[in-house]
PDB file as gemmi writes it, atoms N, CA and C in Angstrom:
CRYST1    1.000    1.000    1.000  90.00  90.00  90.00 P 1                      
ATOM      1  N   MET A   1     107.034  42.152  -4.210  1.00  0.00           N  
ATOM      2  CA  MET A   1     107.688  43.160  -3.416  1.00  0.00           C  
ATOM      3  C   MET A   1     108.540  42.517  -2.330  1.00  0.00           C  
ATOM      4  N   LEU A   2     107.975  41.555  -1.602  1.00  0.00           N  
ATOM      5  CA  LEU A   2     108.749  40.892  -0.567  1.00  0.00           C  
ATOM      6  C   LEU A   2     109.605  39.767  -1.137  1.00  0.00           C  
ATOM      7  N   GLY A   3     109.331  39.356  -2.359  1.00  0.00           N  
ATOM      8  CA  GLY A   3     110.109  38.278  -2.967  1.00  0.00           C  
ATOM      9  C   GLY A   3     111.565  38.655  -3.131  1.00  0.00           C  
ATOM     10  N   ASN A   4     111.844  39.913  -3.371  1.00  0.00           N  
ATOM     11  CA  ASN A   4     113.221  40.357  -3.518  1.00  0.00           C  
ATOM     12  C   ASN A   4     113.894  40.584  -2.174  1.00  0.00           C  
ATOM     13  N   ALA A   5     113.119  40.801  -1.119  1.00  0.00           N  
ATOM     14  CA  ALA A   5     113.688  41.134   0.186  1.00  0.00           C  
ATOM     15  C   ALA A   5     114.121  39.885   0.954  1.00  0.00           C  
ATOM     16  N   PHE A   6     113.422  38.777   0.764  1.00  0.00           N  
ATOM     17  CA  PHE A   6     113.717  37.569   1.530  1.00  0.00           C  
ATOM     18  C   PHE A   6     114.230  36.468   0.616  1.00  0.00           C  
ATOM     19  N   SER A   7     115.274  35.819   1.077  1.00  0.00           N  
ATOM     20  CA  SER A   7     115.754  34.634   0.361  1.00  0.00           C  
ATOM     21  C   SER A   7     115.370  33.411   1.192  1.00  0.00           C  
ATOM     22  N   GLY A   8     115.737  32.254   0.742  1.00  0.00           N  
ATOM     23  CA  GLY A   8     115.434  31.029   1.473  1.00  0.00           C  
ATOM     24  C   GLY A   8     116.044  30.998   2.857  1.00  0.00           C  
ATOM     25  N   TRP A   9     117.245  31.536   3.001  1.00  0.00           N  
ATOM     26  CA  TRP A   9     117.916  31.542   4.308  1.00  0.00           C  
ATOM     27  C   TRP A   9     117.197  32.454   5.300  1.00  0.00           C  
ATOM     28  N   HIS A  10     116.673  33.544   4.808  1.00  0.00           N  
ATOM     29  CA  HIS A  10     115.935  34.444   5.692  1.00  0.00           C  
ATOM     30  C   HIS A  10     114.691  33.747   6.248  1.00  0.00           C  
ATOM     31  N   LEU A  11     113.978  33.043   5.394  1.00  0.00           N  
ATOM     32  CA  LEU A  11     112.772  32.345   5.832  1.00  0.00           C  
ATOM     33  C   LEU A  11     113.099  31.237   6.833  1.00  0.00           C  
ATOM     34  N   ILE A  12     114.182  30.525   6.604  1.00  0.00           N  
ATOM     35  CA  ILE A  12     114.593  29.478   7.538  1.00  0.00           C  
ATOM     36  C   ILE A  12     114.945  30.083   8.890  1.00  0.00           C  
ATOM     37  N   ALA A  13     115.648  31.205   8.890  1.00  0.00           N  
ATOM     38  CA  ALA A  13     116.006  31.868  10.142  1.00  0.00           C  
ATOM     39  C   ALA A  13     114.752  32.322  10.887  1.00  0.00           C  
ATOM     40  N   ILE A  14     113.769  32.844  10.170  1.00  0.00           N  
ATOM     41  CA  ILE A  14     112.527  33.280  10.804  1.00  0.00           C  
ATOM     42  C   ILE A  14     111.788  32.088  11.404  1.00  0.00           C  
ATOM     43  N   LEU A  15     111.733  30.982  10.693  1.00  0.00           N  
ATOM     44  CA  LEU A  15     111.070  29.783  11.210  1.00  0.00           C  
ATOM     45  C   LEU A  15     111.761  29.246  12.459  1.00  0.00           C  
ATOM     46  N   VAL A  16     113.084  29.301  12.495  1.00  0.00           N  
ATOM     47  CA  VAL A  16     113.830  28.848  13.672  1.00  0.00           C  
ATOM     48  C   VAL A  16     113.528  29.745  14.868  1.00  0.00           C  
ATOM     49  N   VAL A  17     113.479  31.051  14.648  1.00  0.00           N  
ATOM     50  CA  VAL A  17     113.172  31.979  15.740  1.00  0.00           C  
ATOM     51  C   VAL A  17     111.756  31.730  16.266  1.00  0.00           C  
ATOM     52  N   ILE A  18     110.794  31.507  15.375  1.00  0.00           N  
ATOM     53  CA  ILE A  18     109.423  31.211  15.794  1.00  0.00           C  
ATOM     54  C   ILE A  18     109.387  29.919  16.600  1.00  0.00           C  
ATOM     55  N   LEU A  19     110.105  28.919  16.148  1.00  0.00           N  
ATOM     56  CA  LEU A  19     110.164  27.644  16.861  1.00  0.00           C  
ATOM     57  C   LEU A  19     110.753  27.823  18.255  1.00  0.00           C  
ATOM     58  N   LEU A  20     111.788  28.650  18.375  1.00  0.00           N  
ATOM     59  CA  LEU A  20     112.397  28.894  19.682  1.00  0.00           C  
ATOM     60  C   LEU A  20     111.464  29.693  20.598  1.00  0.00           C  
ATOM     61  N   LEU A  21     110.732  30.628  20.043  1.00  0.00           N  
ATOM     62  CA  LEU A  21     109.840  31.451  20.860  1.00  0.00           C  
ATOM     63  C   LEU A  21     108.645  30.668  21.386  1.00  0.00           C  
ATOM     64  N   PHE A  22     108.007  29.897  20.539  1.00  0.00           N  
ATOM     65  CA  PHE A  22     106.776  29.234  20.921  1.00  0.00           C  
ATOM     66  C   PHE A  22     106.963  27.778  21.322  1.00  0.00           C  
ATOM     67  N   GLY A  23     108.023  27.153  20.908  1.00  0.00           N  
ATOM     68  CA  GLY A  23     108.244  25.750  21.235  1.00  0.00           C  
ATOM     69  C   GLY A  23     107.479  24.832  20.302  1.00  0.00           C  
ATOM     70  N   ALA A  24     107.985  23.655  20.138  1.00  0.00           N  
ATOM     71  CA  ALA A  24     107.400  22.701  19.196  1.00  0.00           C  
ATOM     72  C   ALA A  24     106.027  22.210  19.652  1.00  0.00           C  
ATOM     73  N   THR A  25     105.776  22.219  20.953  1.00  0.00           N  
ATOM     74  CA  THR A  25     104.500  21.685  21.439  1.00  0.00           C  
ATOM     75  C   THR A  25     103.346  22.656  21.216  1.00  0.00           C  
ATOM     76  N   ARG A  26     103.610  23.954  21.166  1.00  0.00           N  
ATOM     77  CA  ARG A  26     102.537  24.929  21.012  1.00  0.00           C  
ATOM     78  C   ARG A  26     102.270  25.284  19.557  1.00  0.00           C  
ATOM     79  N   LEU A  27     103.162  24.974  18.649  1.00  0.00           N  
ATOM     80  CA  LEU A  27     102.969  25.345  17.247  1.00  0.00           C  
ATOM     81  C   LEU A  27     101.736  24.711  16.602  1.00  0.00           C  
ATOM     82  N   PRO A  28     101.446  23.421  16.822  1.00  0.00           N  
ATOM     83  CA  PRO A  28     100.224  22.862  16.222  1.00  0.00           C  
ATOM     84  C   PRO A  28      98.950  23.553  16.724  1.00  0.00           C  
ATOM     85  N   ALA A  29      98.910  23.890  17.998  1.00  0.00           N  
ATOM     86  CA  ALA A  29      97.741  24.577  18.544  1.00  0.00           C  
ATOM     87  C   ALA A  29      97.617  25.977  17.954  1.00  0.00           C  
ATOM     88  N   LEU A  30      98.735  26.658  17.784  1.00  0.00           N  
ATOM     89  CA  LEU A  30      98.715  27.991  17.201  1.00  0.00           C  
ATOM     90  C   LEU A  30      98.253  27.949  15.751  1.00  0.00           C  
ATOM     91  N   SER A  31      98.744  26.972  15.000  1.00  0.00           N  
ATOM     92  CA  SER A  31      98.342  26.885  13.590  1.00  0.00           C  
ATOM     93  C   SER A  31      96.870  26.504  13.467  1.00  0.00           C  
ATOM     94  N   LYS A  32      96.369  25.645  14.353  1.00  0.00           N  
ATOM     95  CA  LYS A  32      94.952  25.283  14.341  1.00  0.00           C  
ATOM     96  C   LYS A  32      94.098  26.503  14.659  1.00  0.00           C  
ATOM     97  N   SER A  33      94.499  27.267  15.644  1.00  0.00           N  
ATOM     98  CA  SER A  33      93.765  28.469  16.020  1.00  0.00           C  
ATOM     99  C   SER A  33      93.766  29.495  14.889  1.00  0.00           C  
ATOM    100  N   LEU A  34      94.890  29.653  14.238  1.00  0.00           N  
ATOM    101  CA  LEU A  34      94.989  30.578  13.111  1.00  0.00           C  
ATOM    102  C   LEU A  34      94.082  30.130  11.962  1.00  0.00           C  
ATOM    103  N   GLY A  35      94.070  28.843  11.680  1.00  0.00           N  
ATOM    104  CA  GLY A  35      93.217  28.306  10.619  1.00  0.00           C  
ATOM    105  C   GLY A  35      91.741  28.506  10.916  1.00  0.00           C  
ATOM    106  N   GLN A  36      91.334  28.289  12.175  1.00  0.00           N  
ATOM    107  CA  GLN A  36      89.938  28.496  12.546  1.00  0.00           C  
ATOM    108  C   GLN A  36      89.557  29.968  12.425  1.00  0.00           C  
ATOM    109  N   SER A  37      90.459  30.846  12.845  1.00  0.00           N  
ATOM    110  CA  SER A  37      90.186  32.279  12.751  1.00  0.00           C  
ATOM    111  C   SER A  37      90.041  32.715  11.298  1.00  0.00           C  
ATOM    112  N   MET A  38      90.896  32.200  10.427  1.00  0.00           N  
ATOM    113  CA  MET A  38      90.809  32.543   9.012  1.00  0.00           C  
ATOM    114  C   MET A  38      89.512  32.018   8.408  1.00  0.00           C  
ATOM    115  N   ARG A  39      89.093  30.817   8.804  1.00  0.00           N  
ATOM    116  CA  ARG A  39      87.851  30.231   8.294  1.00  0.00           C  
ATOM    117  C   ARG A  39      86.650  31.068   8.733  1.00  0.00           C  
ATOM    118  N   ILE A  40      86.626  31.500   9.998  1.00  0.00           N  
ATOM    119  CA  ILE A  40      85.534  32.331  10.504  1.00  0.00           C  
ATOM    120  C   ILE A  40      85.497  33.655   9.757  1.00  0.00           C  
ATOM    121  N   PHE A  41      86.658  34.271   9.566  1.00  0.00           N  
ATOM    122  CA  PHE A  41      86.736  35.542   8.854  1.00  0.00           C  
ATOM    123  C   PHE A  41      86.220  35.389   7.426  1.00  0.00           C  
ATOM    124  N   LYS A  42      86.608  34.310   6.760  1.00  0.00           N  
ATOM    125  CA  LYS A  42      86.182  34.060   5.383  1.00  0.00           C  
ATOM    126  C   LYS A  42      84.666  33.881   5.314  1.00  0.00           C  
ATOM    127  N   ASN A  43      84.099  33.117   6.255  1.00  0.00           N  
ATOM    128  CA  ASN A  43      82.650  32.906   6.262  1.00  0.00           C  
ATOM    129  C   ASN A  43      81.895  34.203   6.541  1.00  0.00           C  
ATOM    130  N   GLU A  44      82.406  35.015   7.456  1.00  0.00           N  
ATOM    131  CA  GLU A  44      81.741  36.280   7.774  1.00  0.00           C  
ATOM    132  C   GLU A  44      81.785  37.248   6.594  1.00  0.00           C  
ATOM    133  N   THR A  45      82.914  37.327   5.907  1.00  0.00           N  
ATOM    134  CA  THR A  45      82.989  38.222   4.756  1.00  0.00           C  
ATOM    135  C   THR A  45      82.073  37.737   3.637  1.00  0.00           C  
ATOM    136  N   ARG A  46      81.976  36.435   3.444  1.00  0.00           N  
ATOM    137  CA  ARG A  46      81.068  35.885   2.435  1.00  0.00           C  
ATOM    138  C   ARG A  46      79.620  36.220   2.789  1.00  0.00           C  
ATOM    139  N   ALA A  47      79.257  36.082   4.075  1.00  0.00           N  
ATOM    140  CA  ALA A  47      77.893  36.395   4.510  1.00  0.00           C  
ATOM    141  C   ALA A  47      77.596  37.878   4.322  1.00  0.00           C  
ATOM    142  N   MET A  48      78.571  38.724   4.603  1.00  0.00           N  
ATOM    143  CA  MET A  48      78.365  40.166   4.420  1.00  0.00           C  
ATOM    144  C   MET A  48      78.175  40.506   2.947  1.00  0.00           C  
ATOM    145  N   LYS A  49      78.940  39.864   2.056  1.00  0.00           N  
ATOM    146  CA  LYS A  49      78.786  40.108   0.628  1.00  0.00           C  
ATOM    147  C   LYS A  49      77.410  39.669   0.146  1.00  0.00           C  
ATOM    148  N   GLU A  50      76.952  38.501   0.614  1.00  0.00           N  
ATOM    149  CA  GLU A  50      75.627  38.012   0.220  1.00  0.00           C  
ATOM    150  C   GLU A  50      74.535  38.934   0.744  1.00  0.00           C  
ATOM    151  N   GLU A  51      74.691  39.406   1.977  1.00  0.00           N  
ATOM    152  CA  GLU A  51      73.710  40.318   2.555  1.00  0.00           C  
ATOM    153  C   GLU A  51      73.689  41.634   1.787  1.00  0.00           C  
ATOM    154  N   ASN A  52      74.850  42.113   1.418  1.00  0.00           N  
ATOM    155  CA  ASN A  52      74.952  43.355   0.665  1.00  0.00           C  
ATOM    156  C   ASN A  52      74.310  43.197  -0.715  1.00  0.00           C  
ATOM    157  N   ALA A  53      74.536  42.058  -1.351  1.00  0.00           N  
ATOM    158  CA  ALA A  53      73.936  41.806  -2.665  1.00  0.00           C  
ATOM    159  C   ALA A  53      72.418  41.716  -2.546  1.00  0.00           C  
ATOM    160  N   ALA A  54      71.919  41.103  -1.471  1.00  0.00           N  
ATOM    161  CA  ALA A  54      70.477  41.004  -1.268  1.00  0.00           C  
ATOM    162  C   ALA A  54      69.874  42.387  -1.016  1.00  0.00           C  
ATOM    163  N   ASP A  55      70.585  43.238  -0.276  1.00  0.00           N  
ATOM    164  CA  ASP A  55      70.099  44.595  -0.032  1.00  0.00           C  
ATOM    165  C   ASP A  55      70.033  45.395  -1.326  1.00  0.00           C  
ATOM    166  N   LYS A  56      71.020  45.216  -2.183  1.00  0.00           N  
ATOM    167  CA  LYS A  56      71.015  45.927  -3.457  1.00  0.00           C  
ATOM    168  C   LYS A  56      69.875  45.442  -4.343  1.00  0.00           C  
ATOM    169  N   ALA A  57      69.562  44.155  -4.266  1.00  0.00           N  
ATOM    170  CA  ALA A  57      68.476  43.611  -5.077  1.00  0.00           C  
ATOM    171  C   ALA A  57      67.119  44.117  -4.592  1.00  0.00           C  
ATOM    172  N   ASP A  58      66.995  44.381  -3.279  1.00  0.00           N  
ATOM    173  CA  ASP A  58      65.737  44.866  -2.717  1.00  0.00           C  
ATOM    174  C   ASP A  58      65.581  46.372  -2.845  1.00  0.00           C  
ATOM    175  N   ALA A  59      66.642  47.097  -3.149  1.00  0.00           N  
ATOM    176  CA  ALA A  59      66.581  48.552  -3.233  1.00  0.00           C  
ATOM    177  C   ALA A  59      65.759  48.967  -4.451  1.00  0.00           C  
ATOM    178  N   PRO A  60      64.942  50.017  -4.286  1.00  0.00           N  
ATOM    179  CA  PRO A  60      64.147  50.463  -5.433  1.00  0.00           C  
ATOM    180  C   PRO A  60      65.042  51.092  -6.491  1.00  0.00           C  
ATOM    181  N   GLY A  61      64.696  50.882  -7.706  1.00  0.00           N  
ATOM    182  CA  GLY A  61      65.468  51.429  -8.808  1.00  0.00           C  
ATOM    183  C   GLY A  61      64.551  52.042  -9.844  1.00  0.00           C  
ATOM    184  N   PRO A  62      65.081  52.490 -10.968  1.00  0.00           N  
ATOM    185  CA  PRO A  62      64.256  53.128 -12.000  1.00  0.00           C  
ATOM    186  C   PRO A  62      63.150  52.223 -12.541  1.00  0.00           C  
ATOM    187  N   ALA A  63      63.323  50.901 -12.496  1.00  0.00           N  
ATOM    188  CA  ALA A  63      62.302  49.990 -13.000  1.00  0.00           C  
ATOM    189  C   ALA A  63      61.178  49.797 -11.983  1.00  0.00           C  
ATOM    190  N   ASP A  64      61.388  50.215 -10.731  1.00  0.00           N  
ATOM    191  CA  ASP A  64      60.398  50.074  -9.679  1.00  0.00           C  
ATOM    192  C   ASP A  64      59.317  51.135  -9.861  1.00  0.00           C  
ATOM    193  N   PRO A  65      58.018  50.762  -9.874  1.00  0.00           N  
ATOM    194  CA  PRO A  65      56.968  51.761 -10.105  1.00  0.00           C  
ATOM    195  C   PRO A  65      56.901  52.815  -8.998  1.00  0.00           C  
ATOM    196  N   GLY A  66      57.362  52.504  -7.785  1.00  0.00           N  
ATOM    197  CA  GLY A  66      57.316  53.461  -6.698  1.00  0.00           C  
ATOM    198  C   GLY A  66      58.556  54.329  -6.613  1.00  0.00           C  
ATOM    199  N   TYR A  67      59.483  54.153  -7.541  1.00  0.00           N  
ATOM    200  CA  TYR A  67      60.745  54.895  -7.520  1.00  0.00           C  
ATOM    201  C   TYR A  67      60.516  56.323  -7.980  1.00  0.00           C  
ATOM    202  N   GLN A  68      61.059  57.282  -7.216  1.00  0.00           N  
ATOM    203  CA  GLN A  68      60.983  58.681  -7.603  1.00  0.00           C  
ATOM    204  C   GLN A  68      62.394  59.206  -7.768  1.00  0.00           C  
ATOM    205  N   ALA A  69      62.748  59.637  -8.943  1.00  0.00           N  
ATOM    206  CA  ALA A  69      64.093  60.114  -9.225  1.00  0.00           C  
ATOM    207  C   ALA A  69      64.410  61.335  -8.381  1.00  0.00           C  
ATOM    208  N   GLY A  70      65.597  61.354  -7.807  1.00  0.00           N  
ATOM    209  CA  GLY A  70      66.079  62.492  -7.036  1.00  0.00           C  
ATOM    210  C   GLY A  70      65.578  62.508  -5.608  1.00  0.00           C  
ATOM    211  N   SER A  71      64.769  61.576  -5.215  1.00  0.00           N  
ATOM    212  CA  SER A  71      64.247  61.546  -3.862  1.00  0.00           C  
ATOM    213  C   SER A  71      65.263  60.900  -2.929  1.00  0.00           C  
ATOM    214  N   THR A  72      65.496  61.533  -1.801  1.00  0.00           N  
ATOM    215  CA  THR A  72      66.421  60.975  -0.811  1.00  0.00           C  
ATOM    216  C   THR A  72      65.693  60.495   0.422  1.00  0.00           C  
ATOM    217  N   ASN A  73      64.400  60.683   0.468  1.00  0.00           N  
ATOM    218  CA  ASN A  73      63.612  60.276   1.610  1.00  0.00           C  
ATOM    219  C   ASN A  73      63.174  58.829   1.426  1.00  0.00           C  
ATOM    220  N   PRO A  74      63.635  57.909   2.290  1.00  0.00           N  
ATOM    221  CA  PRO A  74      63.269  56.490   2.116  1.00  0.00           C  
ATOM    222  C   PRO A  74      61.795  56.232   2.297  1.00  0.00           C  
ATOM    223  N   SER A  75      61.077  57.096   3.022  1.00  0.00           N  
ATOM    224  CA  SER A  75      59.650  56.866   3.211  1.00  0.00           C  
ATOM    225  C   SER A  75      58.857  57.087   1.934  1.00  0.00           C  
ATOM    226  N   GLU A  76      59.447  57.773   0.957  1.00  0.00           N  
ATOM    227  CA  GLU A  76      58.772  57.996  -0.316  1.00  0.00           C  
ATOM    228  C   GLU A  76      58.844  56.778  -1.227  1.00  0.00           C  
ATOM    229  N   HIS A  77      59.651  55.794  -0.878  1.00  0.00           N  
ATOM    230  CA  HIS A  77      59.817  54.583  -1.679  1.00  0.00           C  
ATOM    231  C   HIS A  77      59.042  53.469  -0.991  1.00  0.00           C  
ATOM    232  N   PRO A  78      57.917  53.064  -1.558  1.00  0.00           N  
ATOM    233  CA  PRO A  78      57.165  51.972  -0.910  1.00  0.00           C  
ATOM    234  C   PRO A  78      57.921  50.660  -1.003  1.00  0.00           C  
ATOM    235  N   LYS A  79      57.866  49.916   0.087  1.00  0.00           N  
ATOM    236  CA  LYS A  79      58.494  48.585   0.109  1.00  0.00           C  
ATOM    237  C   LYS A  79      57.474  47.568  -0.388  1.00  0.00           C  
ATOM    238  N   PRO A  80      57.934  46.581  -1.151  1.00  0.00           N  
ATOM    239  CA  PRO A  80      56.990  45.571  -1.659  1.00  0.00           C  
ATOM    240  C   PRO A  80      56.477  44.672  -0.581  1.00  0.00           C  
TER     241      PRO A  80                                                      
END                                                                             
């Protein structure tokens, strides 16, 4: 979608404007900060997925002897 909107010259112009706004000395710090933020976000989403998968594995299902079909009350489902 954006591949048709931007050509090489557009990207170069954007990079020049960014360089003028932030200066060459602050760009490495900004890129390092962005990389750390992305790494933290990636680790947190991975942890949430693992936690969600563990919760699904612990949830009672039809194979669970304490499972009662149609019950919405969690107290009716004994925890192992």
